[in-house]
C-alpha positions in Angstrom: 115.6 260.0 304.6 115.0 262.8 302.1 115.2 265.4 304.9 118.9 264.6 305.4 119.7 264.1 301.7 122.0 266.8 300.3 121.2 266.4 296.6 123.9 268.8 295.4 126.6 266.8 297.4 125.3 263.5 296.0 125.5 264.9 292.4 129.0 266.2 293.2 130.0 262.7 294.3 128.9 261.3 291.0 130.9 264.0 289.1 133.9 263.0 291.2 133.3 259.3 290.4 133.2 260.1 286.7 136.5 261.9 286.9 138.0 259.1 288.9 137.0 256.5 286.3 138.8 258.6 283.6 142.0 258.7 285.7 141.8 254.9 286.6 145.0 253.2 285.4 144.7 250.1 283.2 145.6 246.9 285.1 148.3 244.7 283.7 145.9 242.6 281.6 145.8 241.9 277.9 143.5 240.7 275.2 139.9 240.1 276.0 140.3 241.0 279.7 141.8 244.4 278.7 139.0 245.1 276.4 136.4 244.2 279.0 138.1 246.5 281.5 138.1 249.4 279.0 134.4 248.7 278.1 133.4 248.7 281.7 135.3 251.9 282.5 133.5 253.6 279.6 130.1 252.4 280.9 131.0 253.5 284.4 132.1 256.9 283.2 128.9 257.4 281.2 126.6 256.4 284.0 128.4 258.6 286.6 128.7 261.5 284.2 125.0 261.4 283.3 123.9 261.4 286.9 126.5 264.1 287.7 125.1 266.4 285.1 121.5 266.1 286.5 119.6 268.8 288.2 118.2 267.2 291.4 115.4 268.0 293.7 113.3 266.3 296.3 109.6 266.6 295.5 106.9 265.1 297.7 109.5 262.7 299.1 110.8 261.6 295.7 114.3 262.2 294.5 113.8 263.8 291.0 116.7 263.9 288.6 116.3 266.0 285.5 118.8 265.0 282.8 118.9 266.9 279.5 119.8 264.4 276.9 119.4 266.7 273.9 122.5 267.6 271.9 124.3 270.7 273.3 123.2 272.9 270.3 119.5 272.1 271.0 119.5 273.0 274.7 117.9 276.2 275.9 
């Protein structure tokens, strides 16, 4: 499986998903349903964006994602 895995393409798909969530229109709902939709969209964006920002490698058959969670001003 790892031999055919294009890690860069996979990470790019996550970046595209994050962008798509940001462009997702709000459905015609109100009240609690609207807030639940917005909350889920924010969670989806964060998850996709975090993985999209990862540096990925395959090491000894394991997909390794390195994600720098430090604030931007503390990154090297």
